[in-house]
C-alpha positions, 0 to 999 in steps of 0.5 A, a space after each residue: 032806756 035800760 041801764 047797761 048791765 055791769 061787765 061780769 069779767 072787771 076788777 073788783 070795784 072796792 079794789 079800785 076804789 081803794 087804789 083810788 083814795 091811796 094812790 097819789 093821782 099822778 101815780 094811779 093811772 100807771 099802777 092801775 094800768 099794770 094791775 089790769 094788765 097782770 089781771 087780765 094775764 091772770 084771768 085766762 091762766 087761773 079764771 076769773 075767781 082767782 084774777 079777781 082774787 089776785 087784783 084784790 091781794 096787790 091793792 091790799 098790799 098799797 096799805 103801808 104806813 107811808 100811803 096812810 100817814 101821807 093821806 091823813 096829812 093830806 086830810 087835816 093840813 087842807 089849809 096847808 095844802 090849799 095855801 100851796 095850791 094858790 102860790 105854787 110856782 114853777 120852781 116849787 119842788 113841793 106841791 100839795 100831792 108831794 108835800 113838804 116833810 116836817 120842818 121839825 123831825 128826827 131826819 132833818 135834826 139828824 141832817 143838820 147835826 151831821 152838816 153843824 159837825 162837819 162845818 164846826 170841825 172843817 173851819 177850826 180857828 172861826 169855830 174856836 173863836 165863835 166857842 170862845 166868845 159865847 163861853 166868855 158871854 153866857 159864862 159872864 152873863 150866867 154869874 152877873 145873872 146869879 148875883 142878880 137873882 142873890 140880890 133880888 131874893 135876899 128877905 124875900 124868904 118870910 112867910 109874912 113877907 107880903 103883909 111885913 112892912 118896916 117903919 121910916 121917920 121922915 124929919 123936916 129938916 131945911 125949907 120942905 127938904 125931907 130927911 128919911 130915917 130907918 131909925 124910929 122911938 121904941 116907943 112906936 111899936 107897941 103904940 101901933 098896935 094899940 091905936 091902928 086895928 090894921 097893925 096886927 102886930 108889931 117889933 121893935 129892934 135894935 141895929 146889931 151888938 157885940 155880946 159876950 157869951 160864955 158858958 164855963 171858960 168857953 166864951 165868944 164875943 157874938 152879934 145880937 140884938 134886943 127886941 120885943 117878944 113877937 119878934 120870931 112870931 113876925 119873921 120866919 126864923 124858925 126856933 127849933 127848940 122853945 116856943 116863939 110866943 113866950 122864949 121873948 117874954 122873961 126879963 132873963 131870956 136870951 134865944 140862941 142860934 144853933 151854931 151858938 149854941 154848938 159853940 157854948 154847949 156843943 149841943 142844939 137842945 140846950 133849952 134852960 141851960 144857963 148863959 152868962 152874957 157880957 160877964 155880969 148877967 146869967 140868962 136862961 135859954 130860952 129858944 134855938 133858932 135855925 141860923 139866920 140864912 145868908 139871903 136875910 138883911 137882919 143878921 144876928 146870932 142871940 136875942 135878948 128881950 128889950 124890955 129890961 135894956 129899955 129901962 135899963 139904957 132910956 131914962 124917961 121914954 122919949 118919942 124924939 129918941 130914935 135908934 131903933 128899928 120897927 116893923 109891922 105885920 099888917 092885917 090882910 087887905 089892909 090899904 097901905 097907901 091910906 093907912 100912911 096917910 092915917 099915920 102921917 100925924 101920929 108922933 106928933 099926936 103923941 109929942 106936940 114938939 114933933 111937928 115937922 116928923 112923919 112916920 111912914 111904912 114901906 114894904 120890908 122886901 123891898 127896903 134893902 134893894 131901895 134903901 136910897 130916900 129922897 124927899 121921903 120916896 125911895 129914890 134908888 140904893 142896891 137896885 141901882 146897881 142889880 140894874 146896872 149889871 143886868 145891862 152889863 150881862 145883856 151887853 156882854 152876851 148881845 157883844 158875844 152874838 155880835 161876834 158870831 153874825 159877823 163872821 157867820 156872814 163874812 163866811 157867808 160866801 164859803 157857804 154860797 155855793 152850798 145854798 145855791 146847789 141845794 136850792 138847785 135841787 129843791 130846798 126851800 128856804 125855810 128848811 135853809 132857814 132852820 139849818 143855818 139856825 139849827 147850827 147856831 143853836 147848836 153852837 150856843 148849846 155846846 158853849 152853854 155847857 162848856 160856859 156851866 163849867 167854866 162857871 162851877 169852877 170860878 163861882 168859888 172866886 166871885 163868891 170871895 168877891 162879892 162876900 156871898 155864898 151862892 151855887 149854881 142851883 143845879 136840882 132847881 128846875 127853873 135854873 135848867 129852863 132859865 139857862 135853855 131859855 138863854 142859850 135858846 134866845 142867844 143862839 136864835 139871836 146870834 143864828 137869826 140874821 146869818 141865817 136869812 143872809 145865807 138862804 135869801 142868796 139867789 142860786 143862779 147868781 151864786 152858781 155863776 160867780 167865779 169868786 167869792 168877792 164877786 159873789 157878795 158884790 151884790 150884797 153890800 148891805 151885808 156888809 153895811 149892817 157887819 160894819 154897824 154890828 162892830 161898830 155897836 160891839 165896840 161902842 158898848 166896850 167903850 162904855 163899859 171901859 169909861 165906865 172903869 175909868 170914872 168909876 177907880 177915879 171915884 173910887 181913888 178920889 174917896 181914899 185920898 180924899 180929906 174926910 177930915 179925920 186922921 184915920 191912918 194909924 187908929 186902932 178902934 176896939 170894944 170897951 166891954 166887961 171890966 173895961 167899962 168900970 175901969 176905963 179911966 185906969 185903962 187909959 192911963 194905962 195905955 198912954 204910959 205904955 210904948 207905941 201908943 200918942 192918945 186914947 180916947 172913946 166915942 158911941 159909935 164909928 165917927 165915920 158911920 155916925 147913925 143917931 141923930 135927933 131934932 131935940 136941940 135948942 139954942 137962944 136964938 133958935 126960931 120955933 119953925 126952925 127943925 134942923 136935924 142934928 146927928 149925935 156923937 157922945 165922946 170922951 176926953 182927947 177925942 179931937 186930939 186922937 183923930 187928929 181933927 181940927 179945933 177952930 174955936 175953943 176947947 175939947 173936954 177937960 176934966 179941969 172943968 166938971 160943968 163939961 159933963 153938960 157942955 157940947 163941941 159942935 161943928 162948923 156946919 151946925 154953928 152955920 145952920 145955928 146962924 151963930 158967928 161965934 158960937 163959943 160960950 152960947 146956950 145949947 141943949 140938947 133932950 132937955 140937957 142943958 149946957 154951953 158950946 166949949 168948942 167948935 171943929 172944922 167938918 169932918 165926914 159923919 158918914 158916906 161922901 155919898 151924903 153931905 156932911 150934916 151938923 153935929 154936937 158932941 156932947 160929953 160921953 157917959 158910958 164908953 163903948 167904943 175905945 180909940 187909939 191912935 199909934 206913933 207912926 211905925 209903932 203899931 205892931 207895939 203898940 198893939 202888943 201893949 194894947 193886948 197885954 193890958 187888955 187881958 190884965 184889965 178885961 180877962 174875960 174877955 177874947 182880945 179884939 180889934 180893927 183898924 180904922 183903916 178897915 172900917 172906911 173900907 166897909 163903908 164903901 163896899 158896895 162901891 168898891 165891890 161895883 169897881 172890881 166888877 166893871 173892872 173884871 167885866 169891861 176887860 171881858 167885853 173888850 176880849 170878846 169884841 177883839 176876838 170878833 176882830 181878829 176872826 174878821 180880820 183873819 178873814 178879810 187878809 184872807 179875801 184879799 190875798 191876791 189883791 195884796 200879792 199884786 200889790 206887793 209885785 207892783 211895789 207896795 211896802 208891807 207898812 202900806 199894805 198893814 195901813 190897808 188892812 187895818 184902815 177899815 177897821 180903825 175907822 169903825 173903832 173911831 166910829 165907836 168912839 165918837 157914839 159912846 163919848 156922849 152916852 158915856 158922859 150921860 151915865 157916869 154923869 148921872 152915877 156921880 150925882 148921887 154922890 155928894 162929893 164925886 171927881 168931875 168928868 174930864 176930856 182925859 178919861 174919854 181920849 185915854 178910852 179911846 187910845 185904849 181901845 184903838 191900841 187893842 183893836 190895832 194889835 188885834 188886827 195887825 197880827 193878822 195884817 202882817 202875816 197878809 203882808 209878809 206872805 210870798 207874792 208868788 204863793 199869793 197869787 196862785 191863791 185863786 
């Protein structure tokens, strides 16, 4: 059979193939028919050649970017096309041949923004409530997260941080209980390097000490420390002048900070210059280091070499004498767990008597946040507050998000018709979800910008409150990424449920509904969820309020508790310079001055006693007894000046020369020793033998977080801290006398003093800060929650306008209408109280257990918090309820 010859008058095949490739199937026939009709007309008019030329040209005109993009998209999205073909429904607007445009494209985003802006402007009241709630939530969370981030970066700037460890001593006290202390003997640091190959370097340093630094008449009392030579080789405190390897080698060396150098010399290139230290020794500046950064737990303005200090102060070196902090730089890849096992009996190997003392290493970066130990293991510290406030930040964001979700779902009736119409004209659910989520994210971003401005304004006050130097890190890209992430997560969290809820509305039901109330009748699940969110919101607020009440109560208990020491009208002053040599004449002169009741001295603050030892013995002490005694050297009249109750015996007196080796103990020490009548009993401290001459009633040696421990008070050989009690109401006169006599006896030193109350406040600085922050954030939480409640009440009053009108016409009183509108909300608050009370009891009970002495949880704390929330919520709802009840029923009945 012969193959038919092609029609010589047909259109160009290449043009037909091009049309078939580019044109959708449903349009091809019509388009090709039109072109062929034109081809037939031109064939008669201009001939075959030109007609085919024109046909090809018309086909080429189809090659436009839109057709090409769609054709290419069809080729590269075959799985989606396949899915659409499989799941296409009669109501689906988009088909594989007519694919939907991308969800995120400039046109859609522009459309979302336009609709979001219109809704924002059209519903000003609800928009303001939403934005204000989000701003408060985001701003509060941002402040808290800045504080948390600052806390977490303390001591994390050292280059050797991953290999830097601090040494702690575990001292077995009673039974198997361990007391962990950061103070260690000064002999430990050199022994570590000499005996343990895993230790590359080690350094010891004293806690902060105040000394006078003077150049000519220019003198300042500065905080410094004594340290071994490797201090600047282990820690990252860069030196701007001098050699860090040799700066602390010489006995007369002195290394100062840039700030001190500027104070003393007005410049920082001062290596080789002389500084008089303590008005006694002339030291040569061997180095100048950069000022210690704010995020360092080690604070000092100058450093002196430790070796001369040890020779001068310590006498015979003993492994039982603590008072130094020891740090070790380990070699890379050291197994710290194995090293700790290896070090268990390290001190015992050097002193056979110290069988109950073990040494362990903890990573230095972790010691700031994990400073509390229980039986030798880290068991909290400031990390508890960091975790607590991180949870508070999440709570505040959640409360703000719930506001948004509640108001959005409550107002869904207002937008239901919009959703129905959009669905009828072909909008898919995906696009509606994108639209409503986009609106929430847009609102959150707008709120974030306002919150950032608010934080910028508030951060100086927040720094003052927290005693930090925080700033918004505008130059840090991670901050912006974090802020954007926070806004995005908040926006998604707040908007995702309303988006799914609104997009799920059925267009038929929506368009058939004759009122918004009827419209939502089939969405009872949404109402229940909204009520559940209100309960959750107020449960969180109640947790914060109960927490605030308990913390405030505990702080009041601490402030008013009888500590065993009367700290009122007591003044502390450092004894240095000429006062050290002439303390007794100075004390006698003070006693003759007006306004001064008594004067004594001690080695340290009696409310913050840190020195301890197991090197004590008495006649009946068992060999297995390893009781840890705190040691507080005091001078004459200490018991009288601090108004401590003397239970037996007497305090130190010049009439008894043997008192230089005698001791006063507290009743806890007598109880631990098992001696009923301790007066006259033999007692020795670090092999200094004497007798017990007095027993005083227990007083707190430290924070009330820890129980009162045994205390021994020897007669001080040197005077470190003057303690002066003034007569009631004569403080100003006594201070004037103190200043005059200080300048007379010690003219080279500036006159400075502190009140015992200030020292007490510093002891509880963390608890005070937690109390203040919790109070402020609880207030913000309840404000945000009430904003949401206010919005819901406003919406409900609007929804029930006609019902209120009918009730008023039927004779309902204003009070009954207010009760009707407020009752539903009060039920939700009541449920929140029931849920929050046991949770708050558990949380507060756990927190109070961290104090050895604390208040007991009482029912009235929960009742007061519940009553407070009910009152605030009632006030919030009643405003809208009364407003709705007062509306003229004629207007109400015309409203729908």
